[in-house]
N, C-alpha and C positions, 0 to 999 in steps of 0.2 A: 465373298468373291474369290479370295485366294485361300491356299491351304492354311495360312495363318492370317485371318481376316483383318486384323488391326495393325499389322506390322508393315509399314511402308518400305522398310529397308529390304524385306524379302520380296515385296512386289517389284521394287526396282531391280534387285539382283536377278530375279527370274527372267526378266526380259533381256537384260544385258548378258547373262550367261547363255541364254538361248541364241542371241546374236553371235556370241563367241563360238558356240557349237556349230552354227551355220557356216561361219567363215573358215573354221579350222578343220571340221570333220565332214561337213556336207550331209548328203542324204543317207539314211540307213538302208540296209538291204530291203528289197521288195517284200520279203517274207515278214519283216518287222515294221513295215510302213503303214500307218493308219489310212492313208489315202488309197493304198492298194486294197485294203480291207473294205473301205467304202465302195470302191469300184466293183468289188465282187458282190456286195449286197445289191447294188444297183443293177448289175448284170443279171443276177438271179431274179430280181423282181421284173426286169424287162422280159425275161424269158416266159413270163406268165401273162403278159399284157394282152388285151383284146386287140383285134385287127378289124379294120373296115367299119368301125362304129365310132365316129368322132366324139360323141358325148361320153361314151363309155371309156374311150381312150383318155380323154381329158380328166375324167373322174379318177381313173387309175393313176394318171400322172400326179394328181394331187396326193393320192395315197402314197406314191413313191416318195414325194417330198416330205410328207409328214413322218413316214416310217424312218427314212434314212436320216433326216435331220434330228428326229427324236432319239434314235439310237446313238448318234454321235454326241448329242448334248448329254444324254444319260451316261454315256461312257466317261465324258469329261467330269460330270458331277460325281460319279462313283469314285473316280480316281482322286478328285479333290477331297472327298470325304476320307478316303483311305490314307492320303498323304497327311491329313490333319492328325493322325495318330503317330506319325513318325517324328523324330527330332528334326529340327530345321536343316541340319547339315546333311541329312539323308533325303529329306523331302525336296530340297532345293534343286539338286541336279536332275532328279526324276521329272519334276514339273518343268524345268527348263528344257529338258530333252523332248518331252511331249510337245511343248510349245514349238520347239524348233521344227518338228515334223509337220506343223500346220503352215509354215512359211518357208520360202526358199529364195534368198537373195543371191547367194553364191551360185546356185544351180542355174538361175535365170541368166546371170551375166556370163557364166561359162558356156551356156548353150548359144548365146549370141556370138561370143568370141570364137566358138568352134566353127560357126558358119563363116565368119570373117576369114579365119585362117584357111579353111577349105577353099573359099572362093578365090583366094590369091593364087591358087595353083590348079584347081580342078573344079569346074563348074558343076559337073555331075555329083561330085562328092558334097559340094555345097548344097545342092538341092536335097540330097539325102539328109544332111544335117538340119536343114530348114524344117523338115517334117517333124522334128522333135519339138519345134516351137509353134508351128501354125500349119493349118491345112490350106495349101494353095496348089495351083496347077503344077504338075511335076516337070513341066518344060519351060519354066520361067527363064527369061534372059537375065544376065548378071545384074543389070540395073534394078529389075523388079525383085530379085533375090535380096538385094540390099534393102529395098523399101519394105518388103515383108518382114525382114529381120528386125528392122528398127521399129516398125509398127508393133510387132509382138513384144519387144522389150518395153515399149511405152505402155502398152495395154496391160501387160502382166506385172508392171510395177504395182498396180492396184491389186490384181488377183493374188499374186504370189507374196506380196510384202505388206502393203498398207492395210488392206482389209483384215487379214487374220490378226495382225498385231493390234489394230484398233479394237477389234471385238474381244481380244484377250484383255486389253486394258479396261474395257467396259464390263465384261461379263465373265472373265476368268477363262479357265480351260474349257468349260462347256461352250462358251461363246466362240472361241477360236476353232474348236472342232466342228461345231454346228456350221460355222461359215464355210469351213473347208468341205463339208458334205454338200452344201448348197452349190458351191462352185464346181465341185466334181460332177454333180448331176447335170449342171448346165453344159459342161464340157463333153459329157457323154451322150446326152439325149436332147439338148436344147437346140435342135436344128430344124430348118424348114424343109424337111424331106419326108420320108415315110414315118419319121418319128415326130412330126410337127405337133399333132394333138396331144400325144402322151408327154411330150416335152415342154408344152406351153407353161405349165405351172412352174417347172424348174427354171425356165428362162426368165419368167417374170419375177420369181423370187430372187434370182441372182441380180436382176436389174435393181430391185429395191435394196438388197443388201449392199450393193456396190455404189449406190447413188452418192452418198456422202464421201466414202473413201476415194472414188474416182476424182472428185473435185479437189480433195486434199492432194492426191497424186499430181494433178495438173498444177496446182499452186506450188508444190514442191519443185517441179520442173522449172517453173518460172523463177523461183528463188535461187535454185542452183545455176540457172542461166545467168543470173547476175554476176556470178564469179567469172564468167567469160564475156561480160558486156552484152549479153543477148536477152536480158530480161524484158526489154520493151518489145522486141520481136516475138518472144514467146507469149507475152501477155496479149499482144494484138491477135496472134493466131488463136489463142484460147477463146477470145471474145468473138472472133469473126469466122473461123474456119470449121468449128464444130458442126457436124451434120446430124441433127437429131432424128432425121428420118431413118437412120440406121440404128436407132436405139438411143435411150437417154444417156448412155455412158460410152458407147462403143468408140466414138472418134474423138472424145474430149482430150484425153492424154496424148493420143496420136497427133492431133492437130497442134497441141502445145509443143510436143517434141519436134515436129516439123519446123515450127517457128524458131525454136531454140537453135536448131541445127542449120537453118537457112536452106532447107531442101523442100522438095515436093514429094510427098509420100502417096503412092498410088496403088489401089487395088483395082486391077483391070475389070471393067464392066460395072464398077461401083463408084468409088470416090477418088478424088485427087485433092490432097490437103496440103496447104502451105505454098509459099512462093519460092520457086527455084532460083537461088543465088549461088549454088554450088552443085556440082554433079554428084550423082549417087555412086560414089566409089567406095571401096571397102573401108577406108578410114572413117566414113560416116558411121559405120557400125561401131567402130572403136569409140567414137565420141559419144554415141548413144549409150554404150555400155558404161562409160564413165559417168554420165548423167544418172543412170540407174544405180550405180554403186554409191554415189554421193547421196542421192535422194533416199536410197534404202538405209544408209547409215543414219541419216537424220531421222528417218522413220523409227528405227530401233531406239534411238536416244529419246525421241519424243514420246513413243509408247511407254518406255520405261518411266519417264517423268509423269505421264498421265496416270499410269497404274499406281505409282507411289502416291500421287496426289489424292486419288480416289480412296486409297487405303488409309491415308493419314487424315483426310478431311474431317471437319467437325460433325458432318452428317453421319460418320461412322460411330 
């Protein structure tokens, strides 16, 4: 699974060093970012897709999933094999850096904070910042900008942190990069518009890949809420506010975050989750970002321990 398969110490160090890279360095330039490369592959494949034929579009969408995920996993496998020929002190930082590119905790929190700071002085600037997090109407009022930001922070705790680290712990770099390819495909083509049929396979694959991690993320929010005496409210929201008609994962962490914060999060024309006991002011974004920071830190530590356990265990 790892570049040194039986060494639990290197497994542990890879995740912890990747977390350190994320917090201190952040994202690499676009020219060096694997997610950007994945996006280019997906865009190239989409440029050749059929139009106006649902069955052909769906079949082509399956092909996009297979090709893109396969390329990402193959890249991770080749890198893992290549690193196995290097001494540990050279292989460790390379593996950790590649893993870091598959997740982003600092970037997620920074994006939320950027919206918060902008909203305190300039609503139009906040709307522009929000576009980096989620696609919503460009004329949202401040209350709904807060809601959309908090929703995105909660939902992306799974996509940007929990899922890639879990898949690394289970399957190494091939697993982390394959997951990132799946999530990138869903973000690019998994919509109910003119891309509906070609994007169905990507959307369903993303649902399957995130089913367990989303529930882990929701439980992490409940656990962190205990530090602020809000665990019971978060747990109640997790159990009662999730709206599965919007997908098996979509609203689970969002509802849990709403309960933890004591707010109602609303997507106009769709759902309203949580019981409003406080107004949707900019400080709510700050509180949500704190939840994500802490839950993300716990995720990094937990993934490091799981990776070490799987590398050390008697089944190896």
